[in-house]
N, C-alpha and C positions, 0 to 999 in steps of 0.2 A: 490914459496909458495902460499898457498891459501889465498886470501884476505877475511877473515871472516867478516870484517866490511861491505864490499860491498854485501856479501851474506845475512847478517843479516838485512840490511835495507829493502829489498823487503818483507822478511818474517814478519818483524815488521809492515810494512805497511799493509800487508794482515791481520795480527792479529788484528790491530786497526780497520780496515774496517769491519772485520767479527764481532768483539765485538760490534762496534757501531750499526751495522745492527741488531744483536741479541737483544741489549738493546732497540732499537727503536721498534722492533717487539713485544717484551715482554710488553713494555709500551703501545703500541697501542692495543694489545689484552686485557690488563687489563682495559684500558679506554673504549674499546668497550663493554666489559662484564659489567662494572659498569654502562654504559649508558643503556644497555639492561635491567639491573635489575632495574634501576630507572624509566623505562617507565611504564606508567599506563597500566593495563591489558586491552585487547581489549574487553573481555566479562566480565560481572559481575560475582560474586562468583557463583560457580556451586552448587546450593542448593540441587538438586536431588542427586548428588554425595555425598555431606555431610550427607544427610539423610541416604543413603545406608551404608556409612561407620559407622555412628553412630549405626544403627541397627545391623551391622555386629559385632561390638565390644562392644555391650551393656552387662552389667553385673549387678548382684544383689548388693545392698548395703550391708555392713557388718552386719547391724541389721537384714536384711532379711535372710542373710545366716545363722546367728546364730539361728534365729527362725525356719528356715527350715533346720535343720542339717541333717535330713534324706533324704532331697531332693538333687537335683544336686547342685554342688557348684556354677556353673555359669548358669544364665538364658539363655536359647537358644531361639532365635526368630525362629518361624516356617519358613521352607524353602519357603513356598508359599508367605509369606510377603517379604522375601528377594528377591525372584524372581520378585515380582511385583515392588519392589523398584529399582531393577537393570533394569527392563524394562522401568520404568519411566526415569531413568538415560540415557538410550539409546535414548529415545524419545527426550530428551533435546539435546543430542549430534547431532541428526538428524537436529534439528532446527539450531544449530550452524554451521553445515556443509553447510546448505543452505545459511546462511548468508555469510560464508567465500567464497563460490563459486560465489555468486552474487557480492560481493564487490571486488573480486580479479581483474577482468578485468577492471573495472572502476578505481580502485586505481592504477593499473599499467599504464593505459593511462594518468591519472593525474600526475603520477610521471615522465613519459617521457616528458610531457609538462612543467614540473617544477611548477605545481600548488600546490603540496604538498611537504613536506620535507622528508628527508631520515628517520627521527625519526618515522614518521607515518608508513612508509613501514617496518621498523624493528619491530615495534609494531605488525603489521599485520603478518609478518613472524613468530614472536614468538607465536602468537595466533594459527597459522596454525600448528606449531610443537606441541603445547599443545593439539590440537584436535587429531592429529595423535597418540600421546601417550595415550590419553583418549580412543580412539577407541581400541587400543591394550589391554588396561587394561580391558575394558568391555568384549572383546572377551575372555580373560583369565578367568575372573570371571564367564562368562556364561558356559564355558567349565568345570569349577570346579564344577558347579551344575549338569550339564548333558553333556555327551559327544556329541559333534556335535551341541550343542545349539548356540555356538558362530558363526556358519555359517548362522544361520537363525534368530538370535535375532534382527539384524538390519532390516531385511525384515518386521518383525512384528512391530518394532518401526517405520518404514517408513509408514506403513499403519495407525498406530495410529496417527502419526504426520499429515498425510493428512486428517484424520478424524477430528482432532482438528482444522486444518485450515478451513475445510469446515464448521464445526459448528460455528467457529468464524465469518465467512462470513455470515452465515445464521442469526446469532444473530445481526450482524450489519444491515442486510437488514430488519429484523423484528423491530429493534429499529427505523428505518426510516419510518415504515409503517404509524404511526400516522401523522408525518409531511407530508408525501406524500399524505395521505388521505385528510388532511386539505387543501393542495395546490390544489388537484383535485376538492374539493368542491368549493373553491374560483374560480378556473378556470371555472368550470361548471356554476357557478352563473354569472360570467362575460360574458361567451359565450351566456347564456340565455338572459341576459339583453341587450347585443348587438343585438341579433336576434330580441327581442321584439321591441327594438328601431328602427331597420331597418324596421320591419313590420309597426310600427306606422308612420314612414316617408313615406313609400309607400302608406299607407292609406290616409295620409294627401295630398300627391301629387295627388292621384287619385281623392280625393274630390275636390281639386282645379281645376283639369281638368274638372270634371263634372260641377262645378259652371261656368267655362268659357264657356262650351258647352251650358248650360242652358241660360246663358246671351246672347250668340250669337243667339240662337234660338228665344228668346224673342224679340230681336231687329228685326229679320227677320219677325216675326209675326206682329209687329207693322207697319212695312213698307207695308206689304200686306194689312192690314186692312185700312190704310190711302190711298191706291190707288197707292202708289209708286211714282216715279218721273213723270209718264205719266199724272197724274191727276192735270194738271196745268190749269189756266183760259183760255189761248189761245187754248189749245187743246180741251176744252169743246165747245167753240163757233164754231170751225171748224166743229165739228160733227153735231151741230144743223143746220148750214147753208146748209150742204150737205143734211140733211133730208128734209129741205124746198124746195130745188131745185128739188128733186125727186117728191115732191107733185105737 
């Protein structure tokens, strides 16, 4: 006879094991998704995207529609305005892409060293996925306006972003012109005062040397006028006796 009890025990064990693993996996995924949803967004609200969507879905109020019964039922924003808003949205996406690419390498290095937690890394990965979805949405919207524009819209947006960065740097430099000018004026005055002080010191030193030379020359002149060390009394008598002997 077949021992059904001995056969049922392994199957029951497998069933309990598989059920516990499935329960744990389901709870883990739910907890992970809830934690991902509770994380703060990496970027602030996308203002340019909100403006574009508001312009895209703008409509007349009921009062305006009743007053303009012969006009169109919904107000249509010109395509040029929508294209400009979409381009501004793409420019903001370019700025966010630059931030993501700049922060990814540093953040991964800090994560490997244990300097940051896993929550921050999950927050960053979520922002990266949002950027990818945003880029796809912009490309679709651009192709909806003009066929093939989705392939070139980010090139134009990149040029505009670089222009904005350059203008921002120029404004920062121009804002520092007054401070740099004041610093240079003070530095120039300091250099000039130090130079004039050095000239004054040189003039004083030269004057002292001239005084010392004049003093030494005056002392030599006094010695010459007084006859010097040779004009002693004994020396005079010797000369007079020699003269008498010759006579």
